C-alpha positions as CSV (number, residue, x, y, z in Angstrom):
1,M,39.2,-17.2,-13.4
2,R,41.6,-14.8,-15.0
3,I,43.7,-12.3,-13.1
4,L,41.7,-9.4,-14.6
5,D,38.4,-10.9,-13.7
6,R,39.5,-11.4,-10.1
7,Y,40.8,-7.9,-10.0
8,I,37.5,-6.4,-11.3
9,L,35.5,-8.6,-9.0
10,S,37.5,-7.8,-5.9
11,R,37.2,-4.0,-6.6
12,F,33.5,-4.3,-7.1
13,A,33.0,-6.5,-4.0
14,F,34.9,-4.0,-1.9
15,N,32.8,-1.1,-3.1
16,F,29.6,-3.2,-2.8
17,F,30.1,-4.3,0.8
18,S,31.4,-1.0,2.0
19,S,28.5,0.9,0.3
20,F,26.0,-1.7,1.7
21,V,27.2,-1.2,5.3
22,I,27.2,2.6,5.0
23,L,23.8,2.8,3.4
24,M,22.3,0.3,5.9
25,F,23.5,2.5,8.8
26,I,22.0,5.6,7.1
27,F,18.6,3.8,6.7
28,I,18.7,2.4,10.2
29,F,19.1,5.9,11.6
30,Q,16.3,7.1,9.4
31,T,14.1,4.3,10.8
32,I,15.1,5.3,14.4
33,W,14.0,8.9,13.5
34,L,10.7,7.6,12.1
35,F,9.9,5.4,15.2
36,I,11.4,7.8,17.8
37,D,7.9,8.6,19.2
38,D,7.1,4.9,19.6
39,L,10.5,3.9,21.1
40,A,11.6,6.9,23.2
41,G,10.1,7.6,26.6
42,K,8.2,4.2,26.8
43,G,10.5,2.6,29.3
44,L,11.7,0.0,26.8
45,D,15.0,-1.8,27.4
46,I,17.9,-1.3,25.1
47,I,17.7,-5.1,24.3
48,I,14.1,-4.8,23.1
49,I,15.0,-1.7,21.0
50,G,18.0,-3.6,19.5
51,K,15.7,-6.6,18.6
52,F,13.2,-4.3,17.0
53,L,15.9,-2.7,14.8
54,F,17.5,-6.1,14.0
55,Y,14.2,-7.5,12.8
56,L,13.6,-4.4,10.8
57,M,16.9,-4.6,8.9
58,P,15.8,-7.3,6.4
59,D,12.9,-5.0,5.4
60,L,15.4,-2.2,4.7
61,T,17.3,-4.3,2.2
62,E,14.5,-3.7,-0.3
63,K,15.8,-0.1,-0.5
64,V,19.4,-0.6,0.3
65,L,20.3,-3.4,-2.2
66,P,19.2,-1.6,-5.4
67,L,21.0,1.6,-4.3
68,T,24.1,-0.4,-3.3
69,V,24.3,-2.2,-6.7
70,L,23.9,1.1,-8.6
71,L,26.4,3.0,-6.5
72,S,29.1,0.3,-6.4
73,S,28.9,-0.3,-10.2
74,I,29.3,3.5,-10.8
75,L,32.2,3.7,-8.4
76,T,34.0,0.7,-9.8
77,F,33.8,1.5,-13.5
78,G,34.1,5.3,-12.8
79,T,37.4,4.6,-11.1
80,F,38.6,2.3,-13.9
81,A,37.9,5.0,-16.5
82,E,39.4,7.8,-14.4
83,N,42.7,5.9,-13.8
84,Y,42.8,4.9,-17.5
85,E,42.5,1.3,-16.6
86,F,39.5,0.9,-18.8
87,A,41.4,2.5,-21.7
88,A,44.2,-0.1,-21.1
89,M,41.6,-2.9,-21.2
90,K,40.3,-1.6,-24.5
91,A,43.8,-1.3,-25.9
92,S,44.4,-4.9,-25.0
93,G,41.3,-5.9,-27.0
94,I,39.0,-6.3,-23.9
95,S,35.5,-4.8,-24.5
96,L,33.1,-3.4,-22.0
97,Q,31.0,-6.6,-22.1
98,R,34.0,-8.8,-21.5
99,S,35.2,-6.7,-18.5
100,M,31.7,-6.9,-17.1
101,F,31.5,-10.7,-17.5
102,S,32.5,-11.7,-14.0
103,L,30.3,-9.0,-12.5
104,I,27.3,-10.1,-14.5
105,I,27.7,-13.6,-13.0
106,F,28.1,-12.1,-9.5
107,V,25.0,-9.8,-9.9
108,T,23.0,-12.7,-11.3
109,I,23.8,-14.8,-8.3
110,L,23.0,-11.8,-6.1
111,G,19.6,-11.5,-7.8
112,G,18.9,-15.2,-6.9
113,V,20.0,-14.6,-3.3
114,T,17.9,-11.5,-3.1
115,F,14.8,-13.4,-4.3
116,F,15.4,-16.1,-1.7
117,F,15.9,-13.3,0.9
118,A,12.6,-11.6,-0.1
119,N,10.7,-14.8,-0.2
120,N,11.9,-16.3,3.1
121,V,13.8,-13.9,5.4
122,I,11.7,-10.8,5.0
123,P,8.4,-12.6,5.8
124,L,10.0,-14.2,8.8
125,S,11.3,-10.8,10.0
126,Q,7.9,-9.2,9.6
127,R,6.4,-12.0,11.8
128,K,9.1,-11.4,14.4
129,I,8.3,-7.7,14.4
130,Y,4.6,-8.3,14.8
131,N,5.1,-10.7,17.7
132,L,7.6,-8.4,19.3
133,R,5.2,-5.5,19.2
134,K,2.4,-7.6,20.6
135,N,4.7,-8.9,23.4
136,I,5.7,-5.3,24.2
137,A,2.1,-4.4,24.5
138,K,1.4,-7.4,26.7
139,V,4.4,-7.2,29.0
140,K,4.5,-3.4,29.1
141,P,1.1,-2.1,28.2
142,A,2.0,1.3,29.8
143,A,4.3,1.8,26.8
144,A,1.3,3.0,24.8
145,V,0.5,5.7,27.4
146,S,2.6,8.8,27.8
147,E,2.8,11.0,30.9
148,G,1.1,14.4,31.0
149,I,-0.6,14.1,27.6
150,F,-3.7,12.3,26.1
151,S,-2.7,9.1,24.3
152,D,-4.9,7.1,22.0
153,F,-5.4,3.8,23.7
154,E,-7.7,1.4,21.8
155,G,-10.7,3.6,21.1
156,M,-10.3,6.0,24.1
157,N,-8.1,8.9,25.1
158,I,-6.2,8.4,28.4
159,K,-4.0,10.8,30.4
160,V,-2.0,10.0,33.5
161,D,0.2,12.4,35.6
162,E,2.7,9.7,36.6
163,K,3.6,6.1,35.9
164,Y,5.6,4.1,38.5
165,G,6.3,0.7,39.8
166,E,7.4,-2.5,37.9
167,N,7.0,-1.9,34.1
168,D,5.2,1.4,34.9
169,R,2.1,-0.6,35.6
170,F,0.8,1.7,38.3
171,L,-0.9,5.0,37.3
172,R,-1.7,8.2,39.2
173,N,-4.4,10.7,38.4
174,V,-6.1,9.0,35.5
175,I,-8.5,10.8,33.1
176,I,-10.2,8.7,30.4
177,H,-12.4,10.0,27.5
178,K,-14.3,7.1,25.9
179,K,-15.4,7.5,22.3
180,T,-18.7,6.5,20.8
181,K,-19.1,4.8,17.3
182,S,-19.5,8.3,15.8
183,N,-16.1,9.3,17.4
184,I,-17.6,11.6,20.1
185,N,-16.3,11.8,23.6
186,S,-19.5,11.1,25.6
187,T,-18.0,9.4,28.7
188,V,-15.4,10.8,31.1
189,I,-13.8,8.7,33.9
190,K,-11.6,10.1,36.5
191,A,-9.6,8.1,39.1
192,K,-6.9,8.8,41.6
193,T,-5.0,5.7,40.9
194,G,-5.0,2.9,38.4
195,E,-3.2,-0.4,37.6
196,L,-2.5,-2.2,34.2
197,I,-2.6,-5.9,34.6
198,S,-1.5,-8.0,31.6
199,S,-0.2,-11.5,30.8
200,E,1.9,-13.0,28.0
201,T,-0.8,-15.7,27.6
202,S,-3.7,-13.4,27.2
203,D,-4.7,-10.7,24.6
204,I,-6.7,-8.8,27.2
205,I,-5.3,-6.0,29.4
206,Q,-7.2,-5.2,32.6
207,L,-7.3,-1.5,33.7
208,V,-8.2,-1.4,37.4
209,L,-9.2,2.1,38.5
210,T,-9.7,3.0,42.2
211,D,-11.4,5.9,44.0
212,G,-12.9,7.7,41.0
213,H,-16.0,9.2,39.3
214,Y,-17.9,8.2,36.2
215,Y,-19.7,10.8,34.0
216,E,-21.7,9.9,30.9
217,E,-23.9,12.0,28.6
218,V,-27.3,10.4,28.0
219,E,-29.0,11.0,24.7
220,S,-32.6,12.3,25.2
221,K,-35.0,10.7,22.8
222,K,-38.0,12.8,23.8
223,N,-36.5,16.2,23.9
224,K,-33.3,16.9,21.9
225,F,-32.8,20.2,23.5
226,K,-32.1,18.7,26.9
227,Y,-28.7,17.1,27.6
228,P,-29.0,14.9,30.7
229,F,-26.0,13.0,32.0
230,A,-25.3,10.2,34.5
231,E,-22.8,10.5,37.4
232,A,-21.5,7.8,39.6
233,S,-18.7,7.2,42.1
234,F,-16.8,4.0,42.5
235,D,-14.2,2.4,44.7
236,T,-13.0,0.0,42.0
237,Y,-13.8,0.0,38.3
238,I,-12.3,-2.7,36.0
239,M,-12.0,-2.2,32.2
240,N,-11.0,-5.0,29.8
241,I,-9.0,-3.7,26.8
242,E,-7.6,-5.6,23.9
243,V,-3.9,-5.5,23.4
244,P,-3.0,-2.3,21.4
245,E,-0.4,-1.9,18.8
246,L,2.8,0.0,19.5
247,D,2.1,2.8,16.9
248,N,-1.0,4.9,16.4
249,E,-1.2,5.1,12.6
250,D,-3.9,3.7,10.4
251,L,-3.8,0.3,12.1
252,E,-6.1,-1.5,9.6
253,E,-4.1,-0.5,6.5
254,D,-0.8,-1.1,8.3
255,R,-2.0,-4.5,9.4
256,N,-3.0,-5.5,5.8
257,I,0.4,-4.4,4.5
258,S,2.2,-6.3,7.3
259,T,0.1,-9.4,6.7
260,A,0.9,-9.4,3.0
261,K,4.6,-9.0,3.7
262,M,4.5,-11.9,6.2
263,K,3.7,-14.4,3.4
264,N,5.9,-16.2,0.9
265,I,5.1,-16.8,-2.7
266,S,3.2,-20.1,-2.3
267,R,1.1,-18.7,0.5
268,L,0.4,-15.4,-1.4
269,S,-0.7,-17.4,-4.5
270,K,-3.2,-19.4,-2.4
271,D,-4.5,-16.4,-0.6
272,I,-4.9,-14.4,-3.8
273,D,-7.2,-17.0,-5.2
274,S,-9.2,-17.3,-2.0
275,I,-9.5,-13.5,-1.5
276,K,-10.6,-13.1,-5.2
277,T,-13.2,-15.8,-4.9
278,D,-14.5,-14.4,-1.6
279,N,-14.7,-10.9,-3.0
280,F,-16.7,-12.1,-6.1
281,R,-19.0,-14.0,-3.7
282,I,-19.7,-10.9,-1.6
283,V,-20.2,-8.6,-4.6
284,R,-22.6,-11.1,-6.2
285,A,-24.6,-11.6,-3.0
286,F,-24.8,-7.8,-2.5
287,S,-25.8,-7.3,-6.2
288,K,-28.5,-9.9,-5.9
289,N,-29.8,-8.3,-2.7
290,I,-30.0,-4.9,-4.4
291,T,-31.6,-6.3,-7.5
292,S,-34.3,-8.1,-5.4
293,R,-35.0,-4.9,-3.4
294,M,-35.3,-2.7,-6.5
295,G,-37.2,-5.2,-8.6
296,L,-36.1,-3.5,-11.8
297,F,-33.9,-6.1,-13.4
298,A,-36.4,-9.0,-14.2
299,P,-34.9,-11.9,-16.0
300,L,-35.4,-11.9,-19.8
301,V,-38.0,-14.4,-21.0
302,T,-36.8,-16.5,-24.0
303,K,-39.0,-16.4,-27.0
304,D,-40.5,-19.5,-28.5
305,T,-39.8,-19.4,-32.2
306,S,-42.8,-21.7,-33.0
307,I,-45.2,-19.3,-31.2
308,V,-43.7,-16.4,-33.1
309,K,-44.2,-18.1,-36.4
310,S,-47.8,-19.0,-35.5
311,K,-48.5,-15.4,-34.6
312,E,-47.1,-14.3,-37.9
313,R,-49.5,-16.6,-39.7
314,L,-52.4,-15.3,-37.7
315,E,-51.6,-11.7,-38.5
316,K,-52.4,-12.5,-42.1
317,D,-55.9,-13.3,-41.1
318,S,-58.4,-10.5,-41.4
319,I,-59.6,-10.6,-37.8
320,T,-56.0,-10.5,-36.4
321,A,-55.2,-7.7,-38.8
322,A,-58.1,-5.7,-37.4
323,K,-56.9,-6.3,-33.9
324,V,-53.4,-5.2,-34.9
325,A,-54.8,-2.0,-36.5
326,L,-56.7,-1.3,-33.3
327,L,-53.6,-1.8,-31.2
328,R,-51.6,0.5,-33.4
329,Q,-54.4,3.1,-33.2
330,N,-54.2,3.0,-29.3
331,K,-50.4,3.0,-29.2
332,P,-49.9,6.8,-28.7
333,K,-52.3,6.6,-25.7
334,Q,-50.4,3.6,-24.3
335,D,-47.1,5.5,-24.7
336,S,-48.4,8.5,-22.9
337,I,-49.5,6.2,-20.0
338,N,-46.0,4.6,-19.9
339,A,-44.4,8.0,-19.9
340,D,-46.4,9.4,-17.0
341,F,-48.4,6.8,-15.2
342,L,-49.0,9.0,-12.2
343,H,-52.0,10.7,-13.7
344,L,-53.8,7.3,-13.3
345,F,-53.9,7.9,-9.5
346,P,-55.5,10.6,-7.5
347,D,-53.4,13.3,-5.9
348,W,-53.1,11.7,-2.5
349,Q,-51.9,8.4,-4.0
350,R,-49.4,10.2,-6.2
351,I,-47.8,11.6,-3.0
352,Q,-47.7,8.2,-1.5
353,V,-46.1,6.7,-4.6
354,L,-43.5,9.4,-4.9
355,T,-42.7,9.2,-1.1
356,S,-42.4,5.5,-1.3
357,A,-40.1,5.7,-4.3
358,K,-37.9,8.3,-2.7
359,N,-37.6,6.3,0.6
360,A,-36.7,3.2,-1.4
361,A,-34.0,5.0,-3.4
362,T,-32.6,6.6,-0.3
363,G,-32.4,3.2,1.4
364,I,-30.7,1.7,-1.6
365,L,-28.2,4.5,-1.8
366,G,-27.4,4.2,1.9
367,S,-26.8,0.4,1.5
368,V,-24.6,1.0,-1.5
369,T,-22.6,3.7,0.3
370,G,-22.2,1.6,3.4
371,K,-21.1,-1.5,1.4
372,K,-18.7,0.6,-0.8
373,D,-16.1,1.1,1.9
374,E,-16.1,-2.6,2.9
375,I,-15.7,-3.7,-0.7
376,Q,-13.0,-1.2,-1.4
377,K,-11.0,-2.4,1.7
378,R,-11.4,-6.0,0.5
379,Y,-10.1,-5.2,-3.0
380,K,-7.3,-3.1,-1.6
381,N,-6.2,-6.1,0.5
382,Y,-6.4,-8.2,-2.7
383,N,-4.3,-5.7,-4.6
384,L,-1.7,-5.6,-1.7
385,H,-1.3,-9.4,-2.0
386,I,-0.7,-9.2,-5.7
387,L,1.7,-6.3,-5.3
388,S,3.7,-8.1,-2.6
389,L,3.9,-11.2,-4.8
390,H,5.4,-9.3,-7.8
391,N,7.6,-7.1,-5.6
392,K,9.6,-10.2,-4.7
393,Y,10.4,-10.9,-8.3
394,A,10.9,-7.2,-9.2
395,L,13.4,-6.7,-6.4
396,A,15.6,-9.5,-7.8
397,F,15.5,-8.2,-11.3
398,S,16.1,-4.6,-10.2
399,C,19.5,-5.5,-8.9
400,I,20.5,-6.9,-12.3
401,I,19.0,-4.1,-14.3
402,L,20.5,-1.3,-12.1
403,F,23.9,-2.9,-12.6
404,F,23.6,-2.4,-16.3
405,V,22.6,1.2,-15.6
406,G,25.5,1.9,-13.2
407,A,28.4,0.1,-14.9
408,P,28.2,1.9,-18.3
409,L,27.3,5.2,-16.6
410,G,30.5,5.0,-14.6
411,A,32.5,4.3,-17.7
412,I,30.9,7.3,-19.4
413,I,31.3,9.9,-16.6
414,R,34.9,8.7,-15.9
415,K,34.8,9.8,-12.3
416,G,35.5,7.7,-9.2
417,G,35.3,8.5,-5.5
418,L,32.2,9.5,-3.5
419,G,31.6,12.9,-5.2
420,L,29.9,12.9,-8.6
421,P,29.1,9.2,-8.6
422,M,27.3,9.4,-5.3
423,V,25.2,12.3,-6.6
424,I,24.3,10.6,-9.8
425,A,23.5,7.3,-8.0
426,I,21.2,9.0,-5.5
427,V,19.4,11.0,-8.2
428,L,18.8,7.8,-10.3
429,F,17.8,5.8,-7.2
430,L,15.3,8.6,-6.1
431,V,13.8,8.5,-9.6
432,Y,13.5,4.7,-9.4
433,Y,12.3,4.7,-5.8
434,F,9.6,7.4,-6.2
435,I,8.3,5.9,-9.4
436,G,7.9,2.6,-7.5
437,V,6.2,4.3,-4.5
438,F,3.7,6.2,-6.7
439,A,3.0,3.2,-8.8
440,G,2.5,1.1,-5.7
441,N,0.1,3.6,-4.2
442,Y,-1.9,3.7,-7.5
443,A,-1.9,-0.1,-7.5
444,K,-3.2,-0.4,-4.0
445,E,-6.2,1.9,-4.8
446,G,-6.9,-0.1,-8.0
447,N,-6.1,2.7,-10.4
448,I,-3.5,0.5,-12.2
449,H,-2.9,-3.3,-12.2
450,P,-0.9,-4.3,-9.1
451,M,1.5,-6.3,-11.3
452,L,2.3,-3.1,-13.3
453,G,2.7,-1.2,-10.0
454,A,5.4,-3.6,-8.9
455,W,7.3,-3.7,-12.2
456,V,6.9,-0.2,-13.7
457,S,10.1,1.3,-12.0
458,T,12.2,-1.6,-13.1
459,L,10.8,-1.6,-16.6
460,I,11.6,2.2,-16.9
461,M,15.3,1.5,-16.0
462,L,15.5,-1.3,-18.5
463,P,15.7,0.9,-21.7
464,L,18.0,3.3,-19.8
465,G,20.4,0.4,-19.1
466,Y,20.3,-0.7,-22.7
467,Y,21.0,2.9,-24.0
468,L,23.9,3.5,-21.6
469,T,25.5,0.1,-22.3
470,K,25.3,0.8,-26.1
471,R,26.8,4.3,-25.7
472,A,29.6,3.0,-23.4
473,T,30.4,0.2,-25.8
474,E,30.7,2.6,-28.7
475,D,32.9,4.9,-26.5
476,K,30.5,7.8,-26.8
477,G,29.3,10.2,-24.2
478,M,25.9,10.2,-22.6
479,T,24.4,12.5,-25.2
480,N,25.8,13.8,-28.5
481,F,25.3,17.5,-28.0
482,G,27.1,18.1,-31.4
483,A,24.3,16.4,-33.3
484,V,21.7,18.5,-31.4
485,T,23.4,21.8,-32.2
486,D,23.9,20.7,-35.9
487,F,20.2,19.9,-36.1
488,F,19.2,23.4,-35.0
489,K,21.9,25.0,-37.2
490,N,20.6,23.2,-40.3
491,L,17.0,24.1,-39.3
492,F,17.8,27.9,-39.1
493,R,19.8,27.7,-42.3
494,K,16.8,26.2,-44.2
495,K,14.6,29.0,-42.8
496,K,17.0,31.7,-44.1
497,E,17.2,30.1,-47.5
498,T,13.5,30.1,-47.8
499,D,13.3,33.8,-46.8
């Protein structure tokens, strides 16, 4: 390796690793701020919080690595241009592409490492986070309950005045509101003391309440204007609860996203095929059920050509011709019957027919509406798997493409340091990141193909990198404002001449 290549590579490596450390700390503090409600005030040890953040760091590299490559490339070549080192390279006959040669090799290797990282390390870290959160819920189930406020605890709201004892397992002055399937609080349980009993080998938490009262609203089927309720006192009341998650967000969607991120490419490819087959099977079965219930889509009967030909021959016969003429004569009457067949029935039967048709249509619409949410969730999970698969490839290529955006951009702006390069890098990264976020959200909902949702931000940066590299190679600025002004001057000059 030549001295110049070593020098350029060393400067880029210094900017790369220093920027990576700084940006990683910034994103870690952002993550702490996002999860502050889940981590603070839960009685968690500093070791558990440290493990949680350590396992979360690989997932942050999806955001940190592209920004680091973009920023370090702008800093490196901006400093070269500002200190006239780049001009000295050109005077020695070294072009921009030649000066970027060692860094191109470095970034290509970095892309391969990033792909390995996204395919192996990130799924492992996601599994570690999932297991850690479940273990926290098992060992310290009281972490999901806050003092003095109502907390959502697996389908019910629970409030305690005080938590004490080992792992805050003992509770004082417990109030529980249990929810029905329609999300209505119909049951209230009050107890003076309570205890949370859990085990690492079980997914069930026992909530043992002592010295309390049980109130439940009873739905009256005979008279809807009466609201009876049941009341009971108890010495000991035991509730079995499944292990809750640490956060209280949309658990089903979060679980699907985490499940897709936990898998590598080979597992994702297999699951995509199986999910697709399963979705088609469910849709076909539901469609067949609706078709049989409606009875409108009868299978077409294939015509026998020999019978058709024989009928054509019979029509030439005089008797058949007379029958055909009679049929044509009665055709308007038959059409009127088909258009309004209800007049064939008396009034009371018409009402029955219409009521039956309305009830059947209402039942069909209810079934379709109920099945629609389930099918949408299944296809959203399918889209998430495809999106996660292509994100692993797109992350590796984004590091390479963003280098070709940042390196010529630094040579064009001719500024080093953390001032203007940092601003430009953040603006470009925000454009890249938000395009990826919006495209990913559209892909999850099925508005665009998931493969396009993973690649669209990278594909948008590709022509920008080509344009900037071409401008920097020709030693031109980012835009030629003189050509723009000349265009408008010529335009106005032509208008004056015509006047």
